[in-house]
MDTraj code that builds the backbone (N, CA, C; nanometers):
import mdtraj as md
import numpy as np

residues = "UNK UNK UNK UNK UNK UNK UNK UNK UNK UNK UNK UNK UNK UNK UNK UNK UNK UNK UNK UNK UNK UNK UNK UNK UNK UNK UNK UNK UNK UNK UNK UNK UNK UNK UNK UNK UNK UNK UNK UNK UNK UNK UNK UNK UNK UNK UNK UNK UNK UNK UNK UNK UNK UNK UNK UNK UNK UNK UNK UNK UNK UNK UNK UNK UNK UNK UNK UNK UNK UNK UNK UNK UNK UNK UNK UNK UNK UNK UNK UNK UNK UNK UNK".split()
xyz = np.array([
    [-1.9186, -0.4911, -1.5834],
    [-1.7777, -0.4760, -1.5897],
    [-1.7123, -0.5543, -1.4790],
    [-1.6037, -0.6218, -1.5030],
    [-1.5335, -0.6981, -1.4013],
    [-1.4480, -0.6139, -1.3176],
    [-1.4211, -0.6594, -1.1958],
    [-1.3346, -0.5858, -1.1037],
    [-1.2410, -0.6801, -1.0361],
    [-1.1118, -0.6414, -1.0278],
    [-1.0120, -0.7215, -0.9653],
    [-1.0102, -0.6991, -0.8119],
    [-1.0158, -0.8051, -0.7353],
    [-1.0120, -0.7954, -0.5904],
    [-0.9179, -0.8916, -0.5327],
    [-0.8390, -0.8546, -0.4284],
    [-0.7520, -0.9384, -0.3564],
    [-0.7862, -0.9295, -0.2132],
    [-0.7647, -1.0396, -0.1400],
    [-0.7920, -1.0486, 0.0003],
    [-0.6755, -1.1055, 0.0748],
    [-0.6669, -1.0686, 0.2067],
    [-0.5626, -1.1192, 0.2942],
    [-0.6292, -1.1631, 0.4204],
    [-0.6034, -1.2873, 0.4608],
    [-0.6511, -1.3398, 0.5860],
    [-0.5407, -1.3228, 0.6910],
    [-0.5684, -1.2503, 0.7958],
    [-0.4670, -1.2267, 0.8980],
    [-0.4966, -1.3035, 1.0204],
    [-0.3920, -1.3842, 1.0627],
    [-0.4049, -1.4624, 1.1899],
    [-0.2769, -1.4352, 1.2673],
    [-0.2879, -1.4360, 1.4013],
    [-0.1779, -1.4042, 1.4863],
    [-0.0734, -1.5129, 1.4749],
    [0.0597, -1.4814, 1.4835],
    [0.1615, -1.5804, 1.4767],
    [0.1637, -1.6672, 1.6042],
    [0.2094, -1.7860, 1.5916],
    [0.2122, -1.8802, 1.7021],
    [0.3189, -1.8407, 1.8111],
    [0.4283, -1.7848, 1.7679],
    [0.5381, -1.7491, 1.8592],
    [0.5810, -1.6076, 1.8345],
    [0.5717, -1.5257, 1.9422],
    [0.6321, -1.3946, 1.9432],
    [0.5586, -1.2898, 1.8632],
    [0.6275, -1.1756, 1.8547],
    [0.5765, -1.0550, 1.7853],
    [0.6844, -1.0143, 1.6853],
    [0.6562, -0.9203, 1.6045],
    [0.7551, -0.8727, 1.5087],
    [0.6864, -0.8209, 1.3817],
    [0.7687, -0.8156, 1.2800],
    [0.7225, -0.7631, 1.1513],
    [0.7249, -0.8780, 1.0468],
    [0.6234, -0.8876, 0.9699],
    [0.6196, -0.9838, 0.8605],
    [0.5591, -0.9170, 0.7345],
    [0.6137, -0.9511, 0.6243],
    [0.5627, -0.9067, 0.4985],
    [0.4777, -1.0105, 0.4354],
    [0.3516, -0.9753, 0.4148],
    [0.2546, -1.0745, 0.3640],
    [0.2764, -1.1009, 0.2164],
    [0.2936, -0.9943, 0.1388],
    [0.3114, -1.0140, -0.0014],
    [0.2976, -0.8865, -0.0795],
    [0.3158, -0.8976, -0.2088],
    [0.3027, -0.7800, -0.2981],
    [0.1874, -0.8091, -0.3938],
    [0.1010, -0.7082, -0.4090],
    [-0.0112, -0.7169, -0.4988],
    [0.0131, -0.6115, -0.6060],
    [0.0399, -0.6627, -0.7310],
    [0.0753, -0.5661, -0.8390],
    [-0.0242, -0.5704, -0.9487],
    [-0.0068, -0.4786, -1.0454],
    [-0.0938, -0.4744, -1.1615],
    [-0.2119, -0.3843, -1.1493],
    [-0.2090, -0.2908, -1.0558],
    [-0.3185, -0.1929, -1.0395],
    [-0.2898, -0.0701, -1.1189],
    [-0.3940, -0.0160, -1.1827],
    [-0.3840, 0.1073, -1.2591],
    [-0.3630, 0.2224, -1.1658],
    [-0.2729, 0.3128, -1.1976],
    [-0.2472, 0.4332, -1.1130],
    [-0.3726, 0.5222, -1.1156],
    [-0.4169, 0.5609, -0.9957],
    [-0.5333, 0.6445, -0.9805],
    [-0.5016, 0.7912, -1.0080],
    [-0.3756, 0.8286, -0.9993],
    [-0.3385, 0.9672, -1.0230],
    [-0.3378, 1.0052, -1.1696],
    [-0.2836, 0.9209, -1.2500],
    [-0.2750, 0.9487, -1.3937],
    [-0.3659, 0.8614, -1.4820],
    [-0.4480, 0.7766, -1.4164],
    [-0.5410, 0.6817, -1.4823],
    [-0.4672, 0.5901, -1.5767],
    [-0.3427, 0.5513, -1.5476],
    [-0.2696, 0.4550, -1.6221],
    [-0.1913, 0.5130, -1.7420],
    [-0.1947, 0.6464, -1.7550],
    [-0.1188, 0.7026, -1.8676],
    [0.0308, 0.7179, -1.8371],
    [0.0688, 0.7281, -1.7156],
    [0.2103, 0.7489, -1.6827],
    [0.2510, 0.8965, -1.6797],
    [0.1562, 0.9819, -1.7149],
    [0.1875, 1.1276, -1.7147],
    [0.0575, 1.2025, -1.6818],
    [0.0816, 1.3299, -1.6573],
    [-0.0317, 1.4195, -1.6444],
    [-0.0009, 1.5488, -1.7180],
    [-0.1011, 1.6240, -1.7616],
    [-0.0746, 1.7473, -1.8371],
    [-0.0515, 1.8599, -1.7325],
    [0.0578, 1.9329, -1.7531],
    [0.0967, 2.0458, -1.6647],
    [-0.0099, 2.1541, -1.6676],
    [-0.0733, 2.1743, -1.5490],
    [-0.1813, 2.2766, -1.5469],
    [-0.1298, 2.4193, -1.5521],
    [-0.0033, 2.4412, -1.5241],
    [0.0533, 2.5746, -1.5251],
    [0.0808, 2.6280, -1.6655],
    [0.0956, 2.5407, -1.7621],
    [0.1226, 2.5808, -1.9014],
    [-0.0037, 2.5599, -1.9822],
    [-0.0726, 2.6688, -2.0151],
    [-0.2006, 2.6573, -2.0799],
    [-0.1838, 2.6566, -2.2334],
    [-0.0803, 2.7217, -2.2822],
    [-0.0661, 2.7410, -2.4306],
    [-0.0289, 2.6129, -2.5048],
    [0.0318, 2.5130, -2.4357],
    [0.0678, 2.3885, -2.5018],
    [0.0459, 2.2719, -2.4091],
    [0.0417, 2.1518, -2.4611],
    [0.0212, 2.0343, -2.3830],
    [0.1501, 1.9765, -2.3410],
    [0.1969, 2.0060, -2.2217],
    [0.3238, 1.9552, -2.1697],
    [0.2994, 1.8429, -2.0735],
    [0.3512, 1.7247, -2.1068],
    [0.3318, 1.6069, -2.0264],
    [0.4395, 1.5981, -1.9174],
    [0.3952, 1.5736, -1.7923],
    [0.4846, 1.5571, -1.6782],
    [0.4742, 1.4154, -1.6261],
    [0.5892, 1.3632, -1.5868],
    [0.5838, 1.2227, -1.5300],
    [0.5008, 1.2198, -1.4033],
    [0.4219, 1.1130, -1.3949],
    [0.3307, 1.1023, -1.2778],
    [0.4170, 1.0720, -1.1522],
    [0.3970, 1.1472, -1.0431],
    [0.4753, 1.1275, -0.9234],
    [0.4337, 1.0009, -0.8490],
    [0.3193, 0.9496, -0.8710],
    [0.2712, 0.8310, -0.7958],
    [0.3243, 0.6994, -0.8537],
    [0.3227, 0.6916, -0.9850],
    [0.3665, 0.5630, -1.0501],
    [0.5056, 0.5736, -1.1169],
    [0.5602, 0.6962, -1.1181],
    [0.6947, 0.7139, -1.1821],
    [0.6925, 0.6951, -1.3354],
    [0.5715, 0.7071, -1.3977],
    [0.5700, 0.7015, -1.5382],
    [0.5323, 0.5614, -1.5948],
    [0.5102, 0.4631, -1.5056],
    [0.4766, 0.3303, -1.5494],
    [0.3308, 0.3074, -1.5751],
    [0.2459, 0.3901, -1.5097],
    [0.1014, 0.3762, -1.5245],
    [0.0431, 0.2688, -1.4324],
    [0.1277, 0.1995, -1.3607],
    [0.0838, 0.0920, -1.2680],
    [0.1406, 0.1147, -1.1308],
    [0.0699, 0.0703, -1.0317],
    [0.1165, 0.0767, -0.8892],
    [0.0960, -0.0616, -0.8260],
    [0.1686, -0.0863, -0.7131],
    [0.1546, -0.2115, -0.6464],
    [0.1489, -0.1862, -0.4952],
    [0.0928, -0.2750, -0.4180],
    [0.0810, -0.2636, -0.2757],
    [0.1695, -0.3660, -0.2086],
    [0.2490, -0.3250, -0.1129],
    [0.3337, -0.4177, -0.0329],
    [0.2651, -0.4191, 0.1038],
    [0.2134, -0.5310, 0.1476],
    [0.1421, -0.5467, 0.2750],
    [0.2384, -0.5943, 0.3801],
    [0.2635, -0.5129, 0.4843],
    [0.3498, -0.5466, 0.5969],
    [0.2708, -0.5379, 0.7290],
    [0.2862, -0.6327, 0.8136],
    [0.2177, -0.6303, 0.9405],
    [0.3163, -0.6223, 1.0524],
    [0.2919, -0.5270, 1.1476],
    [0.3739, -0.5126, 1.2651],
    [0.2917, -0.5721, 1.3830],
    [0.3440, -0.6811, 1.4403],
    [0.2710, -0.7412, 1.5522],
    [0.3308, -0.6891, 1.6823],
    [0.2436, -0.6231, 1.7674],
    [0.2867, -0.5606, 1.8917],
    [0.1948, -0.6119, 2.0018],
    [0.2406, -0.6048, 2.1266],
    [0.1509, -0.6450, 2.2394],
    [0.0242, -0.5553, 2.2465],
    [-0.0824, -0.6151, 2.2897],
    [-0.2141, -0.5455, 2.2973],
    [-0.2760, -0.5666, 2.4345],
    [-0.3314, -0.4663, 2.4906],
    [-0.4045, -0.4865, 2.6187],
    [-0.3191, -0.4535, 2.7411],
    [-0.3757, -0.4878, 2.8522],
    [-0.3095, -0.4626, 2.9803],
    [-0.2303, -0.5852, 3.0254],
    [-0.1300, -0.5618, 3.1123],
    [-0.0500, -0.6663, 3.1699],
    [-0.1395, -0.7529, 3.2596],
    [-0.1181, -0.8837, 3.2528],
    [-0.1955, -0.9793, 3.3348],
    [-0.1705, -0.9526, 3.4827],
    [-0.2728, -0.9669, 3.5677],
    [-0.2555, -0.9370, 3.7091],
    [-0.1444, -1.0101, 3.7822],
    [-0.1191, -1.1328, 3.7444],
    [-0.0142, -1.2106, 3.8137],
    [0.1252, -1.1664, 3.7732],
    [0.1428, -1.0814, 3.6750],
    [0.2719, -1.0244, 3.6416],
    [0.2995, -0.8872, 3.7018],
    [0.1923, -0.8271, 3.7545],
    [0.2019, -0.6881, 3.8033],
    [0.2850, -0.6808, 3.9324],
    [0.2930, -0.7909, 4.0115],
    [0.3684, -0.7845, 4.1394],
    [0.5192, -0.7958, 4.1240],
    [0.5610, -0.8379, 4.0082],
    [0.7076, -0.8579, 3.9837],
    [0.7839, -0.7240, 3.9579],
])
top = md.Topology()
chain = top.add_chain()
for i, resn in enumerate(residues, 1):
    res = top.add_residue(resn, chain, resSeq=i)
    for name in ("N", "CA", "C"):
        top.add_atom(name, md.element.get_by_symbol(name[0]), res)
traj = md.Trajectory(xyz[None], top)
């Protein structure tokens, strides 16, 4: 069986820090409802009541939005500590 895989190569920006959105990866089947867009209400046993999936909103699909926050890492360089 085939499997869909996406990858992101992360490299530090040349200038500064901040936030950047890498992209959107869509077309994934919802894991909560298995792509149905609904789930059966477990509280009602006598009939099959379909409830809208809270994860995908009834579409059966989900997408990932990848955002990176670049922040300083590590300790201050020794030559800046005297200032």
